[in-house]
N, C-alpha and C positions, 0 to 999 in steps of 0.2 A: 707686452704680449698678453693676451687674454685666455683665460682657462677654457677648455673645451666645454661645450654644451653637455649636460647630463642626458643620458638616454630617455627616450620618451616612456611614458608609464606604460605597463601592459594593458592590453585592451580589456574592457570589462566582459564578464562571462556572457555568452549568447543567451538571451532570454527565450524561453520556450523550450530549451532542452531538458530542463529539470522537470520531470513529471512525477516526482516522489509524492507530492501532495495529491495530485489528481489519482494516482494509483491507490494511495492509502484510503481516500475517501470512497472511491469506487469499491474497493475491498470491503470497507465497512458496511456500506449501504447494500451491496449485492450479496455479501456474505450474511448479513442479518435477515434480509427480506426474502430471498428466494434460493439462491444457489451457494451452498458452502464451498464447493470445489473451486468455483470462479473467485470467491473471495480469498481463498488461499493463493491462488495465482496471483491476483492483485496485490495481495499482501506481500508476496515474495518479490514482485516488480518494484513495489514501494521501498522495500529495504535495499534492494539492489541499487536503484537510483539514488537513494539517500546516502548510501556509502560512497558512490561515485562522485557525488557532488558535495560531500563533507556536511550533510545535514543529518538531523536526528531521525532514526529510523522508527520512531514511536508510533506513528500511524500505521505502519506496515505491520509492527507487532500486534497492535489492537485488532486490525483487520484479520489477522491469522487466528488470535485467540477467539474472537466473536465467531468466526467462521467454523472453527472446531466446536464451539459450543452449539452452533446451530446444526451441525452434522450429528453430533452425539445427541442432542435433544430429539432430532428427527428420528434417529434409530430407536431411541428409547419409546418415543411415542408410537412408532410403527409395531414394535415388538409387543407392547402392551395392548394394542388395539384401540387406543384412544386418538388416533390421528384422524382429523376430520376429512371427510371426503373419500376415505377408503372403507367401504363396508363389505 
């Protein structure tokens, strides 16, 4: 009598579902260049997806920090009157 076959291995995770890197990079680029609010949103999405798929949320945190720096820097420049383009 032979032993039963072992169960098949679980299927690999579906590619394309994990967008934590995409959200993190978008958050860093958008948050630094133009819109800090969108950088915050993309950073949050990156952290959410990273937790969901068991990856590091570092890109999301970097996006959030750089977006906050952009927002605070913009506010400081506007209040001191040194913001180019607004006269």
